[in-house]
N, C-alpha and C positions, 0 to 999 in steps of 0.2 A: 838324603834324609834330613840333614841339618837345615837347608833352606825351607823345607816343608814345615819343620818344627818351629822355626823362627816366624814363619808366616802365620802359623796357627796361634802362637803366643801373641803376636801383634794384633791379630783379629780378636783374640780373647780379651786383651787389655782394652782395646778400643770399645768392644761391646760392653765390658764391665763399666767403663767410664760413662758411656751413653746410658746404661741402665741406672747408674747412680744418679744422674741428672733427672731421669724420668721419675725415680722414686723419691727424689730429694724433697718435694713439697710435703710429703707425708712421712718424713724421717722421724719426727717426734712421735707421731701416732704409732709407727711400727716399733720403735724402741719401747714405748710404754706398753704396747701389747705384749712384747717379749717379757718385760718385767712382770706384768700382771699374770702372764701364763706361768711363770716360775712361782710367784707368790701363792696363786690359787690352785696350784697343782695338787696339794693334799686334799682340798675341797673337791676338786674334780675327780680324784681317785675314789673318794667315798661315794660321790654321787654315781659314778660309773658302776660301783658295786651294787647300788640300789637298782640301777637300770639293767643289771645283768650283762655288763660289758658293751652295751650299745653306746659307742663313743659319740655319735652325733647328738643323741638326746642328752647325754651327760654334759657335753660341751654347751648345748643350748641352755640347759638348766643352770650351769655355772655362769653363763652370760647374764641370765635373769638375776642371779644373786648379786653380781657385780653392779648391774643397773640399779637394783633396789637399795642396796646397802652402801654403794659408793657414789654412783652417778647422781641419784636423786638428792641426797644431802648436799652434794657439790653444786647442783643446780640452784637450790634454794639459797645456799651460801653465796653463790655467784651473783644472784639477783640482788641480794642485800648489799654485797660488796660493790656491785655496779652502781647502786643508788648512792651509797656514801661517797664513792669515788667521783661520781658525777656532781654531787653537791660540792665536794671539795674543789673539783675542777672549775666549775662556774664561779665559785667564790674567789678562786685565785685569778680567773680570767677577767672578771669585771672589776678587779682592783680592791674590793672591800676586804677580802680575806688577806690579801697581801699587805694592805695598810695596817690591819689589826695585828698581824704577826710582827710587822716592823715596829709598831708601838710597844709590843711586849718586850722586844729586844732593845728598846731605846736605852735602858739602863746599862747595857753591856757594850755600848758603842764608844765609850770614852777612850779605850785603848785599841780598838779594832775598827776598821772601816767595813762594816758588815753589809751596808746597803748594796754595794756593787755586786758582791759575791752572792748575796741572797736573791737579788733580782735575776741574776744570771741563772741561778739554780731553779727559780720558779719558771722562767722562760723555757728552760730545758724540759721541766716536768710537764708544762702545758702542751708543748709540742708532742711529747711522747704519749700523753694520755689521749690526745685526739686520734692518734693512729690505733690505739688499743680499742677504743669504742667502735671503730669501723671494721673490726675483724670478726664479727659474729658469724658471718657465712662461712669463713674459713674454719672457725672452731667447729661448726656443725659438720662440715665435710670431714674434718680430721677425726671427729668422734665416730662417724660412721665407719671410716677406714679402720679405726682402732677396734671397734666391736667385731667387724668382719675378720680382721687379722687375728684377734684373740680367739675367736671361735675355731678357726682352722689350726691355730697353734695348739690349742687344747685337744682338738680332734686328731691331728696328724703330727703333733710335735715330736713323738718318738721316731717316726719315720724320717722326719727332717733331720733330727739329730744323728741318726744312723747314716744318712747320706753324707752329712758334713764330715763325720768321722772317717767314712770310706774315702772321701776326697782328700783329707788332710795327709800331708807327707809325714807327720809325726806318728809315733806308735799309738795304738789304741789306748794303752795305759796312760800315756801323756795327755791324750785328748780327754780321757775321762777325768784325769786330775784337774785339768783346766776347767772343764765343765763343772765339776763339783765346787771348785773355788769360786767360780763366777756365781753359781747358785747360792753359795753361802754368803757372798758379798751382797747379792740382791736382797736376800732375806734379812741380812743385817741392816742394810740401809732402809728398807721399807718397814719391816716389822720392828726394828729397833729405833734408828735415828728419826725416821719420818713420823712414826707413831708418837714418839716422845715430843717431837716438834709440834704435831697437831694438838696434843694435850696441852703443851705450854702455850700455844696460840689461843686455845679455848679459855684457859685460865687467865691469860692476859686480857682477852676480850671481856670476861666477867668482871675482872678487877677494874678495868677502865670504865665499864658501865656503872658499877657501884659507886666509884669515886669521882665521877663527873668528867672524865676525859672524853671529848667529842670524837665521833667517828670510830667507835670502839671496835666494830667488826672489821673495818679497814685496817686499823693498827694491830688488831689481833692477828690478821692474816700476814701482815708484815713481820710480826713477832714470830710466827710459825716458820717463816722463811729464814729469819735471822737465827733461830734456834738451831738450824742445820749447820751453822758456821762455828766450828770449835773455837773456844777461847773468847768469843764475842757474845753469841747467844742473844737472849731476849733483852740484855742490857742495852742493845742498840735502840730499842723502842722505849724501855722503861726509864732510862736516864733523862731523855728529853721530856717525857710525860711528867715525871716527878718535878723537873725544873719548871715546866709549864704551870703546874699547880702551885708551887711556891711563889712564882712570879705573879700569879693571879691573886695571891693572898690567901689561898686555900691551904694554910699550913697543916691543919688537922688531916685533911684528905691526902696531902702530900706525904705525911708521916705514915698514914695507913697504907698508902700505895707502896711505900718502901718496904713495910712489913709484909705486905701481900706478895711483892716480888721476891723477897728473900724466902718466904715460907711456902706459899702455895705453888709458886713457879720454880724458884731456885732449887728446891729440894727434890723436884721430880726426877732430875738426872740421877741423884744419889740412890733413890729407892727403886725407881722403875728401870733405870738404865741397865744394870747388870742382869735383871730378870728378862728383859725384852730382847736385848742384844744377844745374850748367851754366847755361844761359840761363833761369833761373827768374824768379820775381817779384823785382823790384828795389825793395823798399820799405825805407825807413829803419828801422834796428833799433828805434827807439822806437815806430814805427807797428806793427811786428811784435809787440813786447812788449805794447803796449796791446791789440792785436787778439786776441792769445792769451788774456790775462787777461780782457778783456771778453767774449770768446766763451765761455770757460769759465763765467763768471758768468751770462751771458744764456741760452746754449743748453744748458749742462750739459756732460757729458763730451765730446760731439761738437764742442764749441766751439773746440777747438784746430785744427779744420779750417775750421769755418764762420767763425770770426773773421778769419783771413787772407784767406779767399775773399771775404768781404764787403768788406774793405778794398780788395782788388784790383778788385772790381766798382765800388766808389766812384771809384777813381782812373781806371779805364777810362772811366766815364761823364763824369768831369771833363775828360779828354782830348778826348772827342767834343764836349763842350759848348764847350771853348775853340776848337776848330776851327770850330764853327758860328758863333760870334760874331765871328770875324776877317773 
């Protein structure tokens, strides 16, 4: 009996590894589909009541809502972001933008040798931007996989969840507890942290446009990403922008941008944060910071989601383990 069991386990592990490499090109799309399936589950349930329990039609209608209210704005934002990034890229590549920035920093070079480090940074940026612009076909394929996966997760998600619980060696109570904590973490990250970050990015873009900072859409998008990092936030974008305005001699606009950053952007966390996050994940800020940074390094761009979710799963399993050993 034992040799047959070991053989079965070896084949199972080998098949699992092979399946992982088969699905690996679409890993980001699959993870995002799972996240969206959790976030839009309340919408799907209401639509399913309207269609009298017809899950296929309800899932299709939910997909249409996602396309209209999420994908379409992202496409227009992506087009504008691509244009501004392309302008910045060619400006840096042909040397004019590089020389202009180095001239701005001329007054700061008395104590630091900035030329070498800045040129290295620009070379790294130019190499990476070139690869980003060539990935349009991959983005389209991933978007198609995302929509198809989201459809079936909405339609058959409960069956899939029941099958996973049946296969799990943990008790059904523990599986349900883990599931609830992961759902709470997803809703906290998406409806709380991500929505706040998007609002801060939009306010940053508006402020940069008003006060004359170039490539406002591009830097607003960077600010939205930076807002996800606890303890740093939009200051990562605002501080250089304010310094840029002061160095350019735009003192009035620089002061206005400081006030804008403190008021319109900085206070969003205090007013909207508690209302949007609600009973979300309650991790220590240091754990969130490390999970966001580590997630970005290990998983790539999707790491700002997978990092906190992995940390939440870890602490959920630790809670279950502590109850088991008592």
